[in-house]
C-alpha positions, -999 to 999 in steps of 0.1 A, spaced: -133 -60 215 -139 -83 245 -108 -85 268 -109 -116 289 -88 -117 321 -81 -149 340 -92 -183 329 -92 -185 291 -80 -149 288 -49 -132 275 -18 -125 296 -6 -94 277 -32 -69 267 -6 -46 252 -7 -70 223 -43 -59 215 -28 -29 197 -13 -53 172 -47 -69 167 -58 -37 149 -38 -52 120 -62 -81 116 -74 -65 84 -41 -78 70 -54 -113 72 -65 -111 36 -28 -110 28 -4 -138 19 2 -149 55 -34 -158 62 -51 -160 28 -47 -197 28 -71 -200 57 -100 -182 40 -115 -215 29 -117 -226 65 -137 -196 76 -174 -189 76 -197 -160 82 -217 -167 113 -250 -150 123 -251 -149 161 -288 -139 162 -299 -171 144 -269 -193 151 -265 -202 115 -238 -198 88 -245 -174 59 -230 -194 31 -237 -165 6 -210 -144 22 -174 -157 14 -151 -128 26 -143 -113 60 -149 -78 47 -184 -86 35 -192 -105 66 -182 -76 89 -201 -52 66 -232 -74 72 -227 -71 109 -219 -108 113 -190 -128 128 -161 -142 107 -152 -174 125 -137 -209 119 -158 -234 99 -144 -265 116 -149 -252 152 -172 -269 177 -172 -291 207 -150 -321 202 -136 -307 169 -115 -338 162 -147 -358 154 -158 -349 119 -192 -366 122 -198 -349 155 -190 -315 139 -213 -322 110 -242 -330 134 -238 -297 152 -233 -276 120 -267 -288 109 -282 -272 140 -263 -240 136 -240 -245 165 -205 -230 165 -175 -223 188 -154 -192 184 -117 -199 178 -88 -176 185 -64 -166 158 -31 -185 156 -13 -158 176 -39 -158 203 -46 -182 231 -77 -204 229 -107 -193 248 -140 -209 259 -172 -203 242 -196 -179 260 -229 -197 266 -248 -166 277 -265 -161 243 -298 -150 259 -281 -117 269 -284 -106 232 -321 -98 226 -319 -108 190 -303 -141 198 -329 -148 224 -356 -139 199 -342 -166 176 -343 -191 205 -380 -181 211 -388 -190 175 -371 -224 180 -392 -230 211 -423 -220 192 -416 -246 166 -410 -274 190 -441 -265 211 -462 -264 180 -449 -298 168 -454 -314 202 -488 -298 211 -504 -289 178 -538 -281 194 -521 -251 211 -505 -237 179 -526 -206 177 -521 -195 213 -484 -204 211 -479 -182 180 -499 -153 195 -478 -154 227 -445 -158 208 -453 -129 185 -462 -106 214 -430 -115 233 -410 -111 201 -422 -75 199 -409 -69 234 -376 -85 226 -373 -63 195 -380 -32 216 -353 -43 241 -328 -45 212 -339 -10 202 -332 2 237 -297 -13 236 -291 1 201 -303 36 209 -278 37 238 -248 17 225 -251 13 188 -230 32 162 -255 60 162 -265 56 199 -263 82 226 -230 68 240 -213 69 206 -226 103 196 -217 118 229 -181 107 226 -184 85 257 -159 57 262 -179 25 256 -157 4 278 -168 -14 310 -152 -37 335 -171 -67 349 -161 -94 373 -173 -123 351 -169 -131 314 -206 -134 306 -212 -105 282 -195 -112 249 -228 -113 231 -236 -78 243 -200 -67 234 -202 -81 198 -238 -70 191 -234 -34 204 -197 -26 202 -191 -23 239 -155 -30 250 -156 -53 280 -127 -63 303 -134 -90 328 -116 -99 360 -119 -136 354 -132 -161 329 -165 -180 324 -166 -195 359 -185 -169 380 -168 -183 411 -133 -181 396 -105 -164 415 -82 -140 397 -45 -140 405 -29 -109 421 -13 -101 387 -46 -102 370 -62 -79 395 -33 -55 391 -38 -55 353 -75 -48 358 -67 -20 382 -42 -5 357 -68 -7 329 -95 10 351 -71 39 358 -59 43 322 -95 43 308 -109 65 336 -135 39 344 -157 47 374 -179 16 376 -172 -21 382 -201 -45 373 -209 -76 392 -237 -101 391 -267 -100 415 -254 -127 438 -217 -119 436 -199 -117 470 -187 -81 466 -158 -87 490 -142 -107 462 -137 -74 443 -130 -52 473 -94 -48 466 -102 -33 431 -127 -10 447 -102 2 473 -75 7 447 -95 26 421 -125 41 439 -150 26 414 -187 22 422 -203 -12 421 -233 -18 399 -252 -49 388 -254 -65 354 -279 -93 355 -270 -126 338 -302 -145 350 -283 -177 358 -303 -178 391 -337 -167 401 -340 -130 407 -340 -118 443 -370 -96 435 -399 -119 425 -414 -91 405 -384 -91 381 -383 -111 349 -360 -113 318 -373 -80 303 -371 -60 335 -336 -72 343 -323 -66 308 -337 -31 308 -320 -25 342 -288 -37 325 -293 -10 298 -298 17 324 -269 5 346 -246 4 316 -256 39 306 -250 51 341 -216 35 344 -204 47 310 -217 81 316 -239 87 286 
């Protein structure tokens, strides 16, 4: 579950209890839409056409989403061009509000590894003389990305320490940048505002976040490295939460010794600390 507050989010989160009934979508009310849905692999950004039901798709750990979604969905030719490249846009169900697509795919190590392979292919095509060294470097980095995925999985996966310890795998963040982590590792994330990191939540939205923090017993609020923490000061004062960093790498790190792998491993440790597992 990824609960979005503010721009692109839901106004009434009590309705999320009703969303537990989504399994009923195979029934008469929604069965007519099955032909318009596809099974989407977020790690490779491709559609698995061999899977034709929502149940089988979820069992495979993939995402059941709309086939005709995509930027500029009214243009059939445009959609066809994008589908060939494995691009997709997540659409809300009919009873939900529409929401923007989260572009932060690099925060999922497996998705980032798929992007690495695309870069390798293009580099090899463009500079064939460097093919061997490109392949060697990509393979070595791919091993590190796989280990990063293992680090996340060992903490937050179904058999990870957070799950087996009975910890509440729920966090609150200021910015809606973490849906790939949420989907991949089953972490519930509530955000104060939408995809714009500079967005300003309304007083009502702040009040709802405060209520959620209190109800869930959450002790940590996550912000990005360069976030002006005065923007969330009212939430801190109202709930007593600590502030920790979740890196999105949208800007150069303040520590020149940091890189993608070091910051992502810091994200793992900061999430473990905040969740308490």
